[in-house]
OpenMM code with the backbone's topology and positions (N, CA, C; nanometers):
from openmm import Vec3, app, unit

residues = "MET LYS ILE SER TRP SER ALA ALA VAL LYS SER SER GLY LEU THR VAL SER ASP SER VAL GLU PHE PRO VAL GLU LEU MET ARG GLY THR ASP VAL THR ARG MET ASP ARG ILE ALA VAL THR VAL GLY VAL GLU ALA THR ALA GLU LEU CYS VAL ALA GLU GLY GLU LEU LYS THR GLY VAL THR TYR ARG CYS ALA ARG CYS LEU ALA GLU PHE PRO ALA HIS LEU GLU THR GLY PHE ARG GLU VAL PHE SER ARG SER PRO LEU THR SER GLU GLN GLU GLN ALA GLU VAL VAL TYR CYS PRO GLY ASN GLU ILE ASP LEU ASP PRO TYR VAL GLU GLN ALA VAL VAL LEU ALA ILE GLN THR GLN PRO LEU CYS LYS THR TYR CYS ARG GLY LEU CYS LEU VAL CYS GLY ALA ASN LEU ASN THR GLN VAL CYS GLY CYS ASP THR ARG LYS VAL ASP PRO ARG LEU GLU ALA LEU SER GLN VAL TYR ASP LYS LEU THR GLU GLN".split()
positions = [
    Vec3(-4.8557, -0.7927, 5.5559),
    Vec3(-4.7909, -0.9216, 5.5690),
    Vec3(-4.7116, -0.9206, 5.6991),
    Vec3(-4.7449, -1.0151, 5.7849),
    Vec3(-4.6795, -1.0205, 5.9160),
    Vec3(-4.6052, -1.1529, 5.9314),
    Vec3(-4.4926, -1.1450, 5.9996),
    Vec3(-4.4171, -1.2663, 6.0307),
    Vec3(-4.4009, -1.2756, 6.1815),
    Vec3(-4.3943, -1.3974, 6.2283),
    Vec3(-4.3806, -1.4216, 6.3716),
    Vec3(-4.2336, -1.4441, 6.4044),
    Vec3(-4.1819, -1.3623, 6.4949),
    Vec3(-4.0424, -1.3724, 6.5365),
    Vec3(-4.0171, -1.5070, 6.6024),
    Vec3(-4.1051, -1.5486, 6.6920),
    Vec3(-4.0849, -1.6753, 6.7646),
    Vec3(-4.0901, -1.7954, 6.6704),
    Vec3(-4.1758, -1.7926, 6.5688),
    Vec3(-4.1822, -1.9033, 6.4731),
    Vec3(-4.0530, -1.9117, 6.3921),
    Vec3(-3.9950, -1.7962, 6.3582),
    Vec3(-3.8690, -1.7945, 6.2833),
    Vec3(-3.7545, -1.8489, 6.3680),
    Vec3(-3.7539, -1.8200, 6.4986),
    Vec3(-3.6488, -1.8697, 6.5880),
    Vec3(-3.6616, -2.0211, 6.6039),
    Vec3(-3.7853, -2.0694, 6.6252),
    Vec3(-3.8092, -2.2122, 6.6464),
    Vec3(-3.7724, -2.2962, 6.5255),
    Vec3(-3.8028, -2.2455, 6.4055),
    Vec3(-3.7797, -2.3256, 6.2846),
    Vec3(-3.6419, -2.3039, 6.2241),
    Vec3(-3.5562, -2.2271, 6.2876),
    Vec3(-3.4216, -2.1972, 6.2368),
    Vec3(-3.4274, -2.1442, 6.0936),
    Vec3(-3.5162, -2.0540, 6.0712),
    Vec3(-3.5339, -1.9960, 5.9380),
    Vec3(-3.6735, -2.0251, 5.8877),
    Vec3(-3.7256, -1.9358, 5.8093),
    Vec3(-3.8638, -1.9443, 5.7679),
    Vec3(-3.8760, -1.8791, 5.6315),
    Vec3(-3.9586, -1.9371, 5.5445),
    Vec3(-3.9887, -1.8755, 5.4164),
    Vec3(-4.1388, -1.8552, 5.4082),
    Vec3(-4.1787, -1.7335, 5.3795),
    Vec3(-4.3201, -1.6987, 5.3736),
    Vec3(-4.3490, -1.6407, 5.2359),
    Vec3(-4.4589, -1.6870, 5.1747),
    Vec3(-4.5034, -1.6324, 5.0459),
    Vec3(-4.6456, -1.5811, 5.0613),
    Vec3(-4.6728, -1.4682, 4.9992),
    Vec3(-4.8047, -1.4078, 5.0077),
    Vec3(-4.8181, -1.3099, 4.8921),
    Vec3(-4.9386, -1.2600, 4.8724),
    Vec3(-4.9573, -1.1515, 4.7763),
    Vec3(-5.0285, -1.0386, 4.8484),
    Vec3(-4.9852, -0.9172, 4.8214),
    Vec3(-5.0413, -0.7997, 4.8885),
    Vec3(-5.0859, -0.6982, 4.7845),
    Vec3(-5.1824, -0.6180, 4.8230),
    Vec3(-5.2346, -0.5116, 4.7375),
    Vec3(-5.1534, -0.3862, 4.7623),
    Vec3(-5.1159, -0.3178, 4.6558),
    Vec3(-5.0417, -0.1923, 4.6690),
    Vec3(-5.1412, -0.0791, 4.6897),
    Vec3(-5.1225, 0.0064, 4.7906),
    Vec3(-5.2174, 0.1154, 4.8165),
    Vec3(-5.2252, 0.2134, 4.6993),
    Vec3(-5.3475, 0.2416, 4.6569),
    Vec3(-5.3699, 0.3298, 4.5426),
    Vec3(-5.3138, 0.4691, 4.5676),
    Vec3(-5.3227, 0.5162, 4.6924),
    Vec3(-5.2754, 0.6522, 4.7209),
    Vec3(-5.1252, 0.6672, 4.6987),
    Vec3(-5.0496, 0.5585, 4.7023),
    Vec3(-4.9057, 0.5674, 4.6774),
    Vec3(-4.8737, 0.5761, 4.5278),
    Vec3(-4.9736, 0.5478, 4.4419),
    Vec3(-4.9516, 0.5577, 4.2974),
    Vec3(-4.9773, 0.6989, 4.2454),
    Vec3(-5.0427, 0.7815, 4.3256),
    Vec3(-5.0691, 0.9192, 4.2823),
    Vec3(-4.9367, 0.9940, 4.2655),
    Vec3(-4.9308, 1.0719, 4.1608),
    Vec3(-4.8084, 1.1474, 4.1345),
    Vec3(-4.7047, 1.0679, 4.0574),
    Vec3(-4.7385, 0.9442, 4.0187),
    Vec3(-4.6477, 0.8628, 3.9377),
    Vec3(-4.7132, 0.8385, 3.8023),
    Vec3(-4.6417, 0.7751, 3.7119),
    Vec3(-4.6955, 0.7397, 3.5815),
    Vec3(-4.7509, 0.5975, 3.5811),
    Vec3(-4.7851, 0.5436, 3.6981),
    Vec3(-4.8460, 0.4113, 3.7090),
    Vec3(-4.9967, 0.4278, 3.7028),
    Vec3(-5.0608, 0.3580, 3.6085),
    Vec3(-5.2061, 0.3658, 3.5986),
    Vec3(-5.2735, 0.2441, 3.6613),
    Vec3(-5.2013, 0.1318, 3.6704),
    Vec3(-5.2570, 0.0112, 3.7311),
    Vec3(-5.1433, -0.0763, 3.7801),
    Vec3(-5.1688, -0.1484, 3.8909),
    Vec3(-5.0690, -0.2414, 3.9431),
    Vec3(-5.1406, -0.3664, 3.9925),
    Vec3(-5.0897, -0.4825, 3.9512),
    Vec3(-5.1445, -0.6101, 3.9986),
    Vec3(-5.1057, -0.6298, 4.1448),
    Vec3(-5.1622, -0.7355, 4.2031),
    Vec3(-5.1204, -0.7710, 4.3388),
    Vec3(-4.9719, -0.8061, 4.3354),
    Vec3(-4.9027, -0.7756, 4.4443),
    Vec3(-4.7581, -0.7969, 4.4522),
    Vec3(-4.7322, -0.9343, 4.5125),
    Vec3(-4.6624, -1.0196, 4.4389),
    Vec3(-4.6222, -1.1501, 4.4904),
    Vec3(-4.4967, -1.1305, 4.5744),
    Vec3(-4.5051, -1.1668, 4.7010),
    Vec3(-4.3952, -1.1447, 4.7947),
    Vec3(-4.3461, -1.2791, 4.8465),
    Vec3(-4.2159, -1.3026, 4.8401),
    Vec3(-4.1522, -1.4192, 4.9004),
    Vec3(-4.0437, -1.3675, 4.9937),
    Vec3(-4.0548, -1.4041, 5.1216),
    Vec3(-3.9625, -1.3529, 5.2220),
    Vec3(-3.8950, -1.4681, 5.2940),
    Vec3(-3.7629, -1.4613, 5.3022),
    Vec3(-3.6856, -1.5543, 5.3826),
    Vec3(-3.6486, -1.4870, 5.5131),
    Vec3(-3.6754, -1.5540, 5.6236),
    Vec3(-3.6526, -1.4933, 5.7547),
    Vec3(-3.5593, -1.5825, 5.8352),
    Vec3(-3.4553, -1.5222, 5.8919),
    Vec3(-3.3654, -1.5911, 5.9841),
    Vec3(-3.3618, -1.5080, 6.1111),
    Vec3(-3.3797, -1.5768, 6.2261),
    Vec3(-3.3893, -1.5016, 6.3498),
    Vec3(-3.3165, -1.5704, 6.4640),
    Vec3(-3.2647, -1.4867, 6.5512),
    Vec3(-3.2130, -1.5314, 6.6806),
    Vec3(-3.3028, -1.4660, 6.7854),
    Vec3(-3.2682, -1.4821, 6.9116),
    Vec3(-3.3496, -1.4220, 7.0171),
    Vec3(-3.3484, -1.2694, 7.0100),
    Vec3(-3.2398, -1.2096, 6.9566),
    Vec3(-3.2284, -1.0633, 6.9560),
    Vec3(-3.2387, -0.9983, 6.8177),
    Vec3(-3.1961, -1.0695, 6.7125),
    Vec3(-3.1968, -1.0115, 6.5782),
    Vec3(-3.2774, -1.0968, 6.4820),
    Vec3(-3.3412, -1.0300, 6.3863),
    Vec3(-3.4178, -1.0978, 6.2824),
    Vec3(-3.3837, -1.0322, 6.1485),
    Vec3(-3.3511, -1.1130, 6.0488),
    Vec3(-3.3183, -1.0625, 5.9156),
    Vec3(-3.4245, -1.1136, 5.8192),
    Vec3(-3.4883, -1.0218, 5.7476),
    Vec3(-3.5900, -1.0564, 5.6485),
    Vec3(-3.5420, -1.0096, 5.5118),
    Vec3(-3.5289, -1.1061, 5.4186),
    Vec3(-3.4913, -1.0742, 5.2807),
    Vec3(-3.6035, -1.1191, 5.1906),
    Vec3(-3.6506, -1.0271, 5.1053),
    Vec3(-3.7655, -1.0600, 5.0225),
    Vec3(-3.7481, -1.0261, 4.8769),
    Vec3(-3.8277, -1.0954, 4.7948),
    Vec3(-3.8366, -1.0681, 4.6515),
    Vec3(-3.9791, -1.0281, 4.6212),
    Vec3(-3.9958, -0.9275, 4.5386),
    Vec3(-4.1272, -0.8764, 4.5029),
    Vec3(-4.1435, -0.8813, 4.3520),
    Vec3(-4.2590, -0.9280, 4.3060),
    Vec3(-4.2873, -0.9333, 4.1624),
    Vec3(-4.4314, -0.8897, 4.1393),
    Vec3(-4.4508, -0.8080, 4.0371),
    Vec3(-4.5852, -0.7650, 4.0013),
    Vec3(-4.5884, -0.7137, 3.8582),
    Vec3(-4.7074, -0.7044, 3.8046),
    Vec3(-4.7285, -0.6441, 3.6738),
    Vec3(-4.7739, -0.4998, 3.6925),
    Vec3(-4.7238, -0.4114, 3.6093),
    Vec3(-4.7530, -0.2687, 3.6208),
    Vec3(-4.7946, -0.2166, 3.4840),
    Vec3(-4.8880, -0.1228, 3.4820),
    Vec3(-4.9205, -0.0503, 3.3595),
    Vec3(-4.8765, 0.0938, 3.3794),
    Vec3(-4.7829, 0.1367, 3.2947),
    Vec3(-4.7299, 0.2723, 3.3015),
    Vec3(-4.7946, 0.3588, 3.1935),
    Vec3(-4.7843, 0.4910, 3.2112),
    Vec3(-4.8178, 0.5871, 3.1072),
    Vec3(-4.6854, 0.6431, 3.0589),
    Vec3(-4.6601, 0.6318, 2.9290),
    Vec3(-4.5334, 0.6769, 2.8708),
    Vec3(-4.5140, 0.8264, 2.8963),
    Vec3(-4.3947, 0.8648, 2.9369),
    Vec3(-4.3633, 1.0043, 2.9689),
    Vec3(-4.3562, 1.0919, 2.8434),
    Vec3(-4.3413, 1.0322, 2.7254),
    Vec3(-4.3312, 1.1116, 2.6024),
    Vec3(-4.4606, 1.1152, 2.5225),
    Vec3(-4.5241, 0.9989, 2.5010),
    Vec3(-4.6421, 0.9943, 2.4134),
    Vec3(-4.7724, 0.9716, 2.4891),
    Vec3(-4.7667, 0.9467, 2.6184),
    Vec3(-4.8815, 0.9274, 2.7070),
    Vec3(-4.9608, 0.7992, 2.6784),
    Vec3(-4.9062, 0.7093, 2.5988),
    Vec3(-4.9721, 0.5805, 2.5745),
    Vec3(-4.9460, 0.4885, 2.6938),
    Vec3(-5.0446, 0.4055, 2.7256),
    Vec3(-5.0263, 0.3098, 2.8348),
    Vec3(-4.9597, 0.1840, 2.7813),
    Vec3(-4.8720, 0.1248, 2.8639),
    Vec3(-4.8033, 0.0024, 2.8244),
    Vec3(-4.7753, -0.0819, 2.9476),
    Vec3(-4.7788, -0.2160, 2.9321),
    Vec3(-4.7533, -0.3041, 3.0465),
    Vec3(-4.6034, -0.3254, 3.0668),
    Vec3(-4.5669, -0.3529, 3.1909),
    Vec3(-4.4275, -0.3833, 3.2245),
    Vec3(-4.4271, -0.4763, 3.3453),
    Vec3(-4.3144, -0.5408, 3.3661),
    Vec3(-4.2982, -0.6303, 3.4803),
    Vec3(-4.2033, -0.5625, 3.5789),
    Vec3(-4.2415, -0.5611, 3.7042),
    Vec3(-4.1601, -0.4978, 3.8064),
    Vec3(-4.1114, -0.6051, 3.9033),
    Vec3(-3.9803, -0.6125, 3.9211),
    Vec3(-3.9181, -0.7053, 4.0158),
    Vec3(-3.8160, -0.6293, 4.0978),
    Vec3(-3.8197, -0.6516, 4.2278),
    Vec3(-3.7228, -0.5873, 4.3157),
    Vec3(-3.7106, -0.6703, 4.4429),
    Vec3(-3.6235, -0.6294, 4.5292),
    Vec3(-3.6038, -0.7007, 4.6544),
    Vec3(-3.5844, -0.6032, 4.7696),
    Vec3(-3.5828, -0.6573, 4.8872),
    Vec3(-3.5551, -0.5754, 5.0044),
    Vec3(-3.4883, -0.6614, 5.1105),
    Vec3(-3.4185, -0.5953, 5.2014),
    Vec3(-3.3532, -0.6625, 5.3135),
    Vec3(-3.3644, -0.5711, 5.4335),
    Vec3(-3.4212, -0.6228, 5.5409),
    Vec3(-3.4374, -0.5453, 5.6629),
    Vec3(-3.3863, -0.6259, 5.7811),
    Vec3(-3.3256, -0.5566, 5.8760),
    Vec3(-3.2765, -0.6191, 5.9990),
    Vec3(-3.3535, -0.5574, 6.1148),
    Vec3(-3.4080, -0.6433, 6.2014),
    Vec3(-3.4872, -0.5998, 6.3158),
    Vec3(-3.4173, -0.6410, 6.4451),
    Vec3(-3.4349, -0.5602, 6.5490),
    Vec3(-3.3757, -0.5889, 6.6786),
    Vec3(-3.4823, -0.5795, 6.7870),
    Vec3(-3.4792, -0.6740, 6.8806),
    Vec3(-3.5730, -0.6697, 6.9928),
    Vec3(-3.5241, -0.5775, 7.1039),
    Vec3(-3.3954, -0.5622, 7.1154),
    Vec3(-3.3408, -0.4769, 7.2213),
    Vec3(-3.3224, -0.3352, 7.1663),
    Vec3(-3.3212, -0.2357, 7.2547),
    Vec3(-3.2992, -0.0977, 7.2100),
    Vec3(-3.1703, -0.0865, 7.1277),
    Vec3(-3.1747, 0.0017, 7.0288),
    Vec3(-3.0654, 0.0118, 6.9327),
    Vec3(-2.9453, 0.0880, 6.9863),
    Vec3(-2.8278, 0.0422, 6.9469),
    Vec3(-2.7045, 0.1159, 6.9732),
    Vec3(-2.6872, 0.2176, 6.8612),
    Vec3(-2.5956, 0.3093, 6.8769),
    Vec3(-2.5734, 0.4101, 6.7720),
    Vec3(-2.5234, 0.3445, 6.6429),
    Vec3(-2.4446, 0.2370, 6.6550),
    Vec3(-2.3972, 0.1653, 6.5364),
    Vec3(-2.5129, 0.1002, 6.4620),
    Vec3(-2.6074, 0.0415, 6.5366),
    Vec3(-2.7237, -0.0207, 6.4742),
    Vec3(-2.8119, 0.0835, 6.4062),
    Vec3(-2.8259, 0.2002, 6.4681),
    Vec3(-2.9053, 0.3059, 6.4068),
    Vec3(-2.8440, 0.3505, 6.2754),
    Vec3(-2.7116, 0.3608, 6.2716),
    Vec3(-2.6442, 0.3995, 6.1484),
    Vec3(-2.6569, 0.2909, 6.0428),
    Vec3(-2.6639, 0.1664, 6.0844),
    Vec3(-2.6784, 0.0549, 5.9913),
    Vec3(-2.8249, 0.0318, 5.9535),
    Vec3(-2.9144, 0.1193, 5.9999),
    Vec3(-3.0572, 0.1146, 5.9699),
    Vec3(-3.1243, -0.0129, 6.0195),
    Vec3(-3.0872, -0.0555, 6.1376),
    Vec3(-3.1558, -0.1656, 6.2043),
    Vec3(-3.2847, -0.1086, 6.2615),
    Vec3(-3.3933, -0.1852, 6.2525),
    Vec3(-3.5237, -0.1378, 6.2970),
    Vec3(-3.5550, -0.1973, 6.4339),
    Vec3(-3.5942, -0.1135, 6.5278),
    Vec3(-3.6309, -0.1582, 6.6623),
    Vec3(-3.7735, -0.2128, 6.6578),
    Vec3(-3.7897, -0.3378, 6.6994),
    Vec3(-3.9200, -0.4050, 6.6964),
    Vec3(-3.9322, -0.4931, 6.8207),
    Vec3(-3.9841, -0.4395, 6.9303),
    Vec3(-3.9858, -0.5142, 7.0560),
    Vec3(-4.0890, -0.6268, 7.0613),
    Vec3(-4.1893, -0.6263, 6.9749),
    Vec3(-4.2963, -0.7261, 6.9796),
    Vec3(-4.2586, -0.8576, 6.9142),
    Vec3(-4.3542, -0.9502, 6.9104),
    Vec3(-4.3323, -1.0822, 6.8496),
    Vec3(-4.3654, -1.0818, 6.7014),
    Vec3(-4.4524, -0.9900, 6.6568),
    Vec3(-4.4895, -0.9849, 6.5163),
    Vec3(-4.4193, -0.8690, 6.4475),
    Vec3(-4.3766, -0.8958, 6.3251),
    Vec3(-4.3127, -0.7922, 6.2433),
    Vec3(-4.4009, -0.7692, 6.1222),
    Vec3(-4.4458, -0.6455, 6.1036),
    Vec3(-4.5282, -0.6091, 5.9896),
    Vec3(-4.4369, -0.5650, 5.8753),
    Vec3(-4.4375, -0.6419, 5.7670),
    Vec3(-4.3474, -0.6125, 5.6551),
    Vec3(-4.4104, -0.5225, 5.5487),
    Vec3(-4.5389, -0.4917, 5.5605),
    Vec3(-4.6068, -0.4119, 5.4584),
    Vec3(-4.5375, -0.2785, 5.4286),
    Vec3(-4.4954, -0.2002, 5.5285),
    Vec3(-4.4289, -0.0738, 5.4956),
    Vec3(-4.2985, -0.0927, 5.4167),
    Vec3(-4.2280, -0.2026, 5.4412),
    Vec3(-4.1010, -0.2278, 5.3722),
    Vec3(-4.1258, -0.2772, 5.2304),
    Vec3(-4.2330, -0.3532, 5.2118),
    Vec3(-4.2736, -0.3959, 5.0775),
    Vec3(-4.3137, -0.2733, 4.9963),
    Vec3(-4.3957, -0.1869, 5.0540),
    Vec3(-4.4395, -0.0656, 4.9843),
    Vec3(-4.3216, 0.0239, 4.9490),
    Vec3(-4.2287, 0.0397, 5.0418),
    Vec3(-4.1111, 0.1233, 5.0163),
    Vec3(-4.0286, 0.0666, 4.9009),
    Vec3(-4.0086, -0.0637, 4.8992),
    Vec3(-3.9294, -0.1254, 4.7922),
    Vec3(-3.9965, -0.1068, 4.6566),
    Vec3(-4.1289, -0.1189, 4.6529),
    Vec3(-4.2013, -0.1017, 4.5267),
    Vec3(-4.1954, 0.0436, 4.4815),
    Vec3(-4.2168, 0.1372, 4.5725),
    Vec3(-4.2118, 0.2797, 4.5365),
    Vec3(-4.0749, 0.3146, 4.4790),
    Vec3(-3.9693, 0.2622, 4.5378),
    Vec3(-3.8344, 0.2905, 4.4877),
    Vec3(-3.8055, 0.2237, 4.3533),
    Vec3(-3.8780, 0.1153, 4.3220),
    Vec3(-3.8554, 0.0438, 4.1965),
    Vec3(-3.9388, 0.0982, 4.0809),
    Vec3(-4.0385, 0.1803, 4.1106),
    Vec3(-4.1229, 0.2373, 4.0047),
    Vec3(-4.0399, 0.3325, 3.9197),
    Vec3(-4.0511, 0.3181, 3.7879),
    Vec3(-3.9764, 0.4055, 3.6969),
    Vec3(-4.0267, 0.5490, 3.7081),
    Vec3(-3.9361, 0.6435, 3.7076),
    Vec3(-3.9759, 0.7835, 3.7197),
    Vec3(-4.0091, 0.8468, 3.5846),
    Vec3(-3.9477, 0.8024, 3.4784),
    Vec3(-3.9749, 0.8509, 3.3433),
    Vec3(-3.9942, 0.7299, 3.2515),
    Vec3(-4.1038, 0.6557, 3.2670),
    Vec3(-4.1205, 0.5341, 3.1867),
    Vec3(-4.1432, 0.5663, 3.0393),
    Vec3(-4.0804, 0.4873, 2.9538),
    Vec3(-4.0967, 0.5031, 2.8094),
    Vec3(-4.1543, 0.3745, 2.7514),
    Vec3(-4.2519, 0.3873, 2.6607),
    Vec3(-4.3132, 0.2693, 2.5994),
    Vec3(-4.2102, 0.1928, 2.5165),
    Vec3(-4.1157, 0.2619, 2.4588),
    Vec3(-4.0004, 0.2021, 2.3895),
    Vec3(-3.8868, 0.3034, 2.3947),
    Vec3(-3.7660, 0.2561, 2.3856),
    Vec3(-3.6516, 0.3464, 2.4024),
    Vec3(-3.6458, 0.4542, 2.2941),
    Vec3(-3.7022, 0.4287, 2.1805),
    Vec3(-3.6983, 0.5249, 2.0710),
    Vec3(-3.8340, 0.5941, 2.0528),
    Vec3(-3.9115, 0.6095, 2.1598),
    Vec3(-4.0417, 0.6765, 2.1542),
    Vec3(-4.0230, 0.8195, 2.1031),
    Vec3(-4.1035, 0.8577, 2.0044),
    Vec3(-4.0908, 0.9896, 1.9424),
    Vec3(-4.1776, 1.0953, 2.0096),
    Vec3(-4.2694, 1.0526, 2.0960),
    Vec3(-4.3496, 1.1480, 2.1724),
    Vec3(-4.4646, 1.2067, 2.0939),
    Vec3(-4.5083, 1.3250, 2.1361),
    Vec3(-4.6206, 1.3954, 2.0749),
    Vec3(-4.5709, 1.5162, 1.9970),
    Vec3(-4.6443, 1.5499, 1.8904),
    Vec3(-4.6141, 1.6705, 1.8132),
    Vec3(-4.6394, 1.7908, 1.9023),
    Vec3(-4.5471, 1.8849, 1.9051),
    Vec3(-4.5596, 2.0041, 1.9884),
    Vec3(-4.6665, 2.1004, 1.9374),
    Vec3(-4.7051, 2.0854, 1.8094),
    Vec3(-4.8021, 2.1779, 1.7508),
    Vec3(-4.9438, 2.1209, 1.7586),
    Vec3(-4.9651, 1.9977, 1.7049),
    Vec3(-5.1011, 1.9435, 1.6972),
    Vec3(-5.1306, 1.8342, 1.8002),
    Vec3(-5.0280, 1.7823, 1.8679),
    Vec3(-5.0492, 1.6811, 1.9709),
    Vec3(-5.0611, 1.5389, 1.9202),
    Vec3(-5.0311, 1.5153, 1.7930),
    Vec3(-5.0406, 1.3809, 1.7368),
    Vec3(-4.9312, 1.2907, 1.7942),
    Vec3(-4.9630, 1.1631, 1.8125),
    Vec3(-4.8645, 1.0650, 1.8582),
    Vec3(-4.7732, 1.0332, 1.7409),
    Vec3(-4.6483, 1.0751, 1.7489),
    Vec3(-4.5550, 1.0599, 1.6368),
    Vec3(-4.5078, 0.9157, 1.6187),
    Vec3(-4.5412, 0.8251, 1.7106),
    Vec3(-4.5092, 0.6832, 1.6934),
    Vec3(-4.6075, 0.6154, 1.5985),
    Vec3(-4.7286, 0.6697, 1.5877),
    Vec3(-4.8325, 0.6053, 1.5070),
    Vec3(-4.8681, 0.6819, 1.3813),
    Vec3(-4.8361, 0.8107, 1.3736),
    Vec3(-4.8693, 0.8887, 1.2547),
    Vec3(-4.7678, 0.9995, 1.2329),
    Vec3(-4.7641, 1.0479, 1.1108),
    Vec3(-4.6761, 1.1586, 1.0752),
    Vec3(-4.7649, 1.2787, 1.0489),
    Vec3(-4.7332, 1.3898, 1.1111),
    Vec3(-4.8112, 1.5110, 1.0875),
    Vec3(-4.7274, 1.6068, 1.0028),
    Vec3(-4.7912, 1.7041, 0.9432),
    Vec3(-4.7211, 1.7992, 0.8569),
    Vec3(-4.6917, 1.9307, 0.9249),
    Vec3(-4.6903, 1.9326, 1.0530),
    Vec3(-4.6682, 2.0575, 1.1268),
    Vec3(-4.5234, 2.1045, 1.1119),
    Vec3(-4.5079, 2.2368, 1.1101),
    Vec3(-4.3747, 2.2969, 1.1062),
    Vec3(-4.3248, 2.3093, 1.2503),
    Vec3(-4.2258, 2.2316, 1.2845),
    Vec3(-4.1751, 2.2323, 1.4224),
    Vec3(-4.0357, 2.2937, 1.4315),
    Vec3(-3.9952, 2.3640, 1.3253),
    Vec3(-3.8650, 2.4294, 1.3298),
    Vec3(-3.8665, 2.5405, 1.4323),
    Vec3(-3.7606, 2.5514, 1.5089),
    Vec3(-3.7470, 2.6604, 1.6049),
    Vec3(-3.6438, 2.7569, 1.5487),
    Vec3(-3.6833, 2.8825, 1.5412),
    Vec3(-3.5938, 2.9846, 1.4886),
    Vec3(-3.5548, 3.0759, 1.6040),
    Vec3(-3.4268, 3.1040, 1.6106),
    Vec3(-3.3766, 3.1977, 1.7103),
    Vec3(-3.4431, 3.3327, 1.6840),
    Vec3(-3.5063, 3.3936, 1.7839),
    Vec3(-3.5775, 3.5205, 1.7611),
    Vec3(-3.4881, 3.6312, 1.7048),
    Vec3(-3.3595, 3.6238, 1.7305),
    Vec3(-3.2685, 3.7259, 1.6771),
    Vec3(-3.2504, 3.7108, 1.5268),
    Vec3(-3.2776, 3.5891, 1.4746),
    Vec3(-3.2601, 3.5640, 1.3319),
    Vec3(-3.3934, 3.5536, 1.2583),
    Vec3(-3.5029, 3.5912, 1.3238),
    Vec3(-3.6367, 3.5801, 1.2648),
    Vec3(-3.6468, 3.6583, 1.1332),
    Vec3(-3.5905, 3.7776, 1.1301),
    Vec3(-3.5974, 3.8600, 1.0084),
    Vec3(-3.5279, 3.7894, 0.8927),
    Vec3(-3.4127, 3.7269, 0.9171),
    Vec3(-3.3434, 3.6537, 0.8099),
    Vec3(-3.4270, 3.5347, 0.7621),
    Vec3(-3.4966, 3.4700, 0.8539),
    Vec3(-3.5818, 3.3566, 0.8191),
    Vec3(-3.6942, 3.4015, 0.7263),
    Vec3(-3.7516, 3.5171, 0.7531),
    Vec3(-3.8584, 3.5695, 0.6677),
    Vec3(-3.8055, 3.6032, 0.5284),
    Vec3(-3.6868, 3.6608, 0.5206),
    Vec3(-3.6247, 3.6916, 0.3908),
    Vec3(-3.6003, 3.5624, 0.3135),
    Vec3(-3.5511, 3.4602, 0.3818),
    Vec3(-3.5246, 3.3311, 0.3181),
    Vec3(-3.6547, 3.2701, 0.2642),
    Vec3(-3.7614, 3.2772, 0.3433),
    Vec3(-3.8901, 3.2227, 0.2993),
    Vec3(-3.9396, 3.2954, 0.1738),
    Vec3(-3.9238, 3.4284, 0.1683),
    Vec3(-3.9665, 3.5042, 0.0508),
    Vec3(-3.8848, 3.4677, -0.0716),
    Vec3(-3.7553, 3.4473, -0.0529),
    Vec3(-3.6687, 3.4107, -0.1653),
    Vec3(-3.7024, 3.2709, -0.2190),
    Vec3(-3.7355, 3.1788, -0.1300),
    Vec3(-3.7641, 3.0419, -0.1765),
    Vec3(-3.9025, 3.0306, -0.2380),
    Vec3(-3.9926, 3.1274, -0.2111),
    Vec3(-4.1256, 3.1260, -0.2720),
    Vec3(-4.1176, 3.1653, -0.4189),
    Vec3(-4.0205, 3.2458, -0.4608),
    Vec3(-4.0104, 3.2976, -0.5974),
    Vec3(-3.9587, 3.1957, -0.6927),
] * unit.nanometer
topology = app.Topology()
chain = topology.addChain("A")
for resn in residues:
    res = topology.addResidue(resn, chain)
    for name in ("N", "CA", "C"):
        topology.addAtom(name, app.Element.getBySymbol(name[0]), res)
């Protein structure tokens, strides 16, 4: 998605809407299994030397639950704000993360991608009370109950546990 600096200056502000595809390679290593096209709305205000782009991003995402591995849909909304400068940056501008852009066109795709990557959940859960998978048989504990023994016994007390089991069998 590109915006024209000169068009933003001439119109005393500009609003651009578009939809962009999220690169599949950026989803690797995340719990995202599918992502719709990203609806982007950007408001641009520019002078001869500075340009400010503020955008809103909306898309549908399918995550894989971090506990039970079930896929579930979610809505992702985030925003971004970037400031561009046509003249070389001062040290203050560099600290304020102003981006040097000497040309007439500004490519917003890297900033859209960055905002989406930062908004992706790192440990997505299908529901807040997800019970996950059984550690013994791998059953999804949200949909079924298994009879596996999942008690953890301190190895130092294993002998006492065996004595207790023998006593309760009698």
